[in-house]
N, C-alpha and C positions, 0 to 999 in steps of 0.2 A: 382392799376392795376396789375392783375396777368399776369405774363409772364413765359412761359416755354422756357428755352435755352436748346436745343438739340444738340448733337455732335455725331460724330462717336464713340468716346470713351471718358468716363468720369473718370478722375483720382481724387479721393477724397483727396489724400495726407495723409491719415491716415492708417498706417500698419494694423490696425485692420479691415479695410474695403477694399475689393478688388476693382479693377477697374470695370467699368461697360460699356460693349460695347453697343452702342446704348443708352447711358445714357443721363440724363437731370438733370437740376435744376429748381425748381419752385420758382420764385421771386415774393414776395408780396410787391409791393412798393419799399422800400429800403432794406427789409430783406429777408433772405432765409426762405422758407417755407417747402421745401422738396428736396430730391435728390434720384435718383434711375433710373430704366428703363423708357424710354420715355412713353411707352405704359401705365405703371401704372400711371404716373403723369397726362398724357392726359385723362385717364379715371377718375382720382381723381378730375380734374378741367377741365372739357370739354369746359368751356367758356374762358379759359385762351388764351391769344395771344401766338402764337409759333414763336420762332426764331430758324431757323436751321443753324448750323455752320458746316463746313467741318473740320475734324481733331480732335484735342485733347482738351478738355476742362478741365482746372486745377485750382488750387488755384492761386491767384494773387502772383507775386513775389516781392521780396525786393532787391532793388539795394543798396549794401554796400558803394557805393561811393558818397554819398549825397553832402558832402562839396566840394569834388574834382570836381564833374561835374557841380554843380550849383553855387559854389562861387570861384572856382579855374579855371574855364573856361568860355569863352564867346561864346554863341551860336548866329552866325550871323543871321540878319534878311534877308529873301530872297531878299530883295531890295539891300542888301550889297554884294550879291554873286559875282558881277563882281570885287569888290575891295577886299573882304575878304575871298571869297570862301564859302563853305557850311559846312565844318567841324568845330567843337569847337576849339577856339584858347586859347592856354596856353602859359606859359613862356614868352619869349620876345615879341611875337606877341601880348599877352594879355597886357603886360606892356606898350606897345605903344598906347594902346587906351585910350582915355579920358572917363574913366568910371565914371558914377554918380549912385546915388541910384536908379534913374528911369531906367537907362539903365541896371542896374544889375537885376531889376525886370523884364523887358522885355525879357532879355536874359534867365532868369530863366523860365519864362513861356513857351518860346520855348524849353528850355532843358526839362521841364516836359512833353511837348507833345511828345518829342523824347522818353522819358522813357515810357510813355504810349504805344507807338508803339512797345515796347519790353515787354509787359506784366506786367509792373512795377506798383505796387499800393502802395508801401511805399518806403521810402529812410531812410537809417541808416547813423548815424553821427550827429554831432552838427552843426546846421546851425546858423550863427550870424548875417547876414544881414536881416533886417526887410523886405525889398522888396522881398528877396528870400523866407523867411518863409511865407509871405503872398502868394506868387505865389503857393507854395506847398499846403498850407492850402485851397486856392480857388479851385484847381483842385480836392480836396478830398483825396489826398495822405496822408498817415499817416507818422509821424516821429518816427523812432524807434532808441532806443539806440544802439550804437556800442561798442562791447567789444573787444578792440584791433584793429590794423590796418589790413584791408583785404590784402591777398596775391595777387600779380600781379598788373599791371598797371590799372588805372581807365578805365572803359569800360561801355557802355550803356547796354551791354548784362549781365543781372543777372546770366545767366547760364554759363558764362565763367569761366572754372575752378571749376565749382560746379555742384552737382546733383540737380535735381528738389526738392529733399526732403530738401536739404540744402538751397534752394533759396525761398521757399514758405513762405508767410506770416503766413498763418494758414490753417489748413485742412478744406475741404468743409463738415463739419458735422453740418447741421443745428440745432441751438439752439435758444431759445427765445431771440430776440433782435439782432441776429448775422447779421451784414451787408452783403448783397449780393455782393460780391467782388471776382471776378475771371477773368481768361483769357482764350483765345482760340488760338490754334496754329495749323498752317498747318504741322501737323506730324501724323504719324500713331500710334505711341506709345512713351513711354519715351525715349527709345534708340534712335529713330529717332529724337526726340525733342533735345536731348543732342548733337547729331551730327549736327543738323541744327542751333541750337542756338536760342535765343529769339527774333531774327529778323524775325522769321517765324510767329510772332504774327499776327492774323487777327482781334482780337477784345479784348478790355479791358473793363470791367465793374467794377465800384467802387460805392458802396452803391446803387446798382440798376441802375445806370445811364451809359448808353453806351457812354464812353468818347473817345474811339478809335475804328475804323474799317477800315480795309484795302480795303474792297470791298463792 
């Protein structure tokens, strides 16, 4: 199915290509087919379904804290909120929990959903627990190599202390076989996005699949 995702501003993430006001990407199944002004893509493929998003459409982001957030923290089930709260548990609080491989997998699935809600499409770092790796793979997130330890404490926000250019997985330059992977943020431009952070994410698409939307 052909789908056009349109936004107020399209940021391709490639310095050779400027941002496109009123831009859009054309998705053919799981792959990118084209990117540019919405009017041009709509004229090119008039039968395509159209999804309109407010704000900024950008490449998907890489969270550099994969092991810390998915194997060094427990993401409580909503049914455990009264006992454990809603924020990830680490340190002594994590050590006090009777963790099993199954419980690690469930925690990782919830952690991945929280990452998707921050425009994350890939995690960096070596994951060692099979249940955690399975959760990441099933969601369609990619595993990236990490060169050195990232600065600052682990955070769900891939833009914390980083620019958009430093946080993106790959530019939105359609090529043959390139997966349609991107995010949309409630922000007017890159400066506003940096100030708001990735919690302003309104949609995350991985391989053509809409895996997260806030509205």
